N, C-alpha and C positions, 0 to 999 in steps of 0.2 A: 504493499500499500504506500502510494506517494504522499509524504507528509506536506501539509500546507505550510506556506511561509508563516513566520512568527509575526504576530502584532504585538509590538512593545509599546506599552503606555508608560511614559516618563513624566512625572509631576515634580517640578521644581517646588519643593515644599519649604515655604519661607514666610516671613511676616507680611502683614497686611499693607497693600499699596506701596511697595517699596520704589515705585516711580516717583514718589514725592520725597524730597530730602527731609529726613527727620531722624532725630536721636531717639525719639520715644517710640519704639517699634512695638506694635501690638500684634497679637496672634489670634484674633477672633475668627479668622478664616478656618481654624481647626474644627469649629463647630458645624462647618459647612461641607466637610469632606464625606460625611456618611452617606449623603444622597448620591454623590459621584461613585463611591464604592459600590453602592447597590446597583447602579446602572452597570458597572463593570461585571459584577457577578451575575446579572441578568443574562449576559452573552458569554459567560465563562472566560472573561478576560481578567488578567492579573496586573494591577499597576505596580510600578516601581516608585516609591516615594523617596525622592532624593532630598534629603533633610538637612537644613542648615541649623545654626546655633540656637536662635531664638525659638525655633520650633522643637528642638530636642529638649529644651527646658520648659516647654508648655505642657502642663498637666493634662489638658484636654486633648492635645495631639498625642502625646505618649499613651494614654489610655486607648484612643482610637487605633493607633498603629499596633499596639500590643495585641489588640483583638484581631486585626488583620493577620498579623504574623501567626498567632496561635491557631487560627482557622485555615492557614496555608492559602490565603487569598490575595497575597501580595508580598512585596519585598520592601525593606527600608535600606536605602543606600546613603551616600554622603553627598552633600552639596556645600560648598564653602564660600562664604562671603568674607573676603580677607579683612575688610575694614573694621568690622565689628566682632569678629570671631577670636576668642582668646588663644594665645596671649596677645593682648593688645600692644600695638607698636605703631607710633605716629609716624606716617610717611609723608603726608602733606600738611598744609596749614589747616585743613579742615577735611578729614578723612570721610565724615558722614555725608559731606557735600559731594566730594569728588568720586567716592567709592573706588578707590584704587584696586587694580588687579592683583591677585595673589602673585602673578609672575613678575610684578614689579618690586617685590620685597626681596631682601637678601635671602639667599637659599636656605641659610640656617633658620630664619624666621618662618620661611615656607614649611620646613620640616616640622617645626615646633607646632604650628597651626594645624597641619594635617595630623600630627600625633595627638593633639588635644581633642579634635573633632572625632577622630577614629575611636579613641578610647571612650569618650563621652557617649557615643552612639552605641558601642558594643556594651558598655556597662549598663546603659539604659535598657537596651532591648534584648540583651543576652544572646545575640547572634554575631557571627563574624561579618564585618563590612567587606563587601566584594565589588559593589558597584558605585560609580562616582560620576558627577558632572561638575565642571569647574563653574564658579560663579562669573556671570557675564561673559561666558563662552571663551575666557582667556586661557590658552593652554600653550605649553612649550616642552621641550625635551627634559628639562630638569623636573617639571611638574610630573611628566610621565615616569621618570625614573624614581621619584619619591613615591608615587602610588605603587609602583612595582616593589619598592622596598617594604612598604606596609602591607603587602599581601593583597592588594586590590586586583581583581580579574578582569574587570570592565570599565572602560571610560566611554562616556558619550557626549563629549564636549565639542566634537568637530562638527561644523555646520558648512557642508560642501558648497562651493561657489560664492561664499560670502567672505568679504574682506572688511574686518572690524577695526582696521588701523585708523579709521576717521573717527572712531568712538573712543573718547579719552577716559582714562582713569586718572592717575597722576597727571596733572597739566604739564609737567616737565618730561612726561614719558613719551612712548612711541605709539600709544593707543593699543587697540586690541590685537588679536591674531588674524592673520590672513590665511583664510582657508581655500583660496581660489584654486590651488593645485593639489588639494588633498583628494584621496580616494573618496568615492561616494557610496561604498559598500563596506561591510565589516571586514577588518583585517587585523592580524596580530602585528603589533607595532615593532619597528625598528627603534630601539630607544635612543639611538644617536641621530637618527634622521626620522622623525615621526610622520613625515609625509610618505614614507615607504613601508612596504611589507617587510617584516623581520621575523625573527625566531624567538622573541620574548613571549612570556605567558600573558601579557596585557593585551586584551582585545579591544580594539576601537570599534565602537558601534555608532557611526556618524548619523546625525539627524537626517530624516527624509525630506531633504530640500532639493528641489529641481528647477532648473532654468524655465522661465516662463516662455521664452521664445527659442526658436532653433538657432543652430550655428550661423547660418547666413544672416538672419535678422540681427542677431547680437553683434556680428561683425560689422554690419552696416551701421548699427547704432552707435558702436564705439567710434567709427571712422567720422560719422556725422557730428557726434559730440566733440570729437578732438578738433574738427575743423572750426567748430563754434567756441573752442577754448573751454569747454566744460568737460569735466570728468565725472561721470555718473556711474553708480554701481549697477551691476547687471540685475535685471528683475528676476526675483526668485520667489517661488511659491514653497510654502512650508506645510507639513501635515500638522497644522496647528489652527484651532478655531479663532476666528476674529469677529464672529457674528454674521450669519448669512452666507457663509462661504463653503457649504457642503460640497458643491460641485468642484470647487477648486481643490478641496481635500481629496475627493475621489480621483481627480486628475492626477494628483501626485502619486497616489496609490497605484494607479494603473501604469504610470510611467515606470515606477520601480519594479512592479511585478512583470511587466513586459520586457524589462531589461534582464529578467531572470534573478533579481535579488531575492534572498532568502528571508528577508524581513522588511517590515515598514515600521517606522518609529514616530510615535505621536508625542507631542509635549504640550503642557499648559502649566501655569503657575497655580499653586493652591489658592492664592488669594483671588484668583479669577472665578472661583465658584461662589464667591461672596458679593452680594450687591455693594457697590462702592469700593470693592477691594482692588480694583484696578481701573485704569482709564477706559479700557475696552468694555468692560461689563459694569456700568456705573449704577444700575438700578435693578429692581426686581424684574422688570420686563425683559431687560436684556439678558438676565440669567435664564429666564424661561426660554427665550430664543436659543440660548446656548445649548440647553438641555434638549430642545427639539432637534437641533442640528446633531447633537451627540448621539441621540437615539437612532436617528436616520443613518448616520455614518457607522455606528456600531452594528446596527442590523445588517447593513451591507457588507461590512468587513467580515462578519461572522460566517458568511458563506465562502469566504475566499482566504481566510487566515486562521490561525489558532493562537490564543492567547498565551503569553509567556512573561514571566519576570525576566529581567536582565541575567540573573543568576542561572535560571533555566535555559536561557538562549546560549549562555557561555558553555554549559555542559553539553549542549547539542553540537556546538561548534567544535569543541574539543573532540567529541565522539567522531565527527566527520573527519 
């Protein structure tokens, strides 16, 4: 029997509305995750909750996640926002405002922050942390090497075709990571050159992002913008809800599956399930639209894919 491709649900599990600069981060969105979990279980899908510091110390979230783990209906992984994750280390004049990337800190500080978050999550949930996503999608070979050092098996920080260098952390830094030339399918990483397939045990599972236009259209657009003296990023579709974009998400899935990919990867932030928890879903009406979209998408995907956590997908990849 031919196995269906995996459907990987990744939730960046973090504080409320972090698009707004604030030092007083709340975690009320933890109370809204039950509805999403129920929807996933309706279709036999298993989310991976990539959890950051403020959520790891939120009693409501801890209770929710422990129940999910005890019932074998999902996974808890690690997500690290460097600017407010202990041990604290001032990198800029206002870290809460600039939200510097972990890759901008000294390597030893990176190691200390990864060690703290790993230990906190493992002590809280009683399970080994094996899956990870970098805060603000910023990743480099030092980060990959540290994850390998701490026994992580899966990273899902790569966003194919997207160049984050124009998105700043430290205002004196070089911006985020350029993923323009990274693979767009799962691969075991070369820890010296993370753009290449290697022999390490760290599996990179890039986000399901695909170019909106074909090669010729993109080439023409780049030439045209160059003549006009404008440099614009390529138009990219994500397997990510933004309100009323079910057809676009289905298109991404079809592109990936037609390419023969063995998974598709969905993402959303935990705060986006709460009215007012994000700019995209700002009220109860927009949340209801989100759930209508998710129900339609998940129903459609249930005929084409099988739900897996990141850890389960890793085991399948090793077995192959």
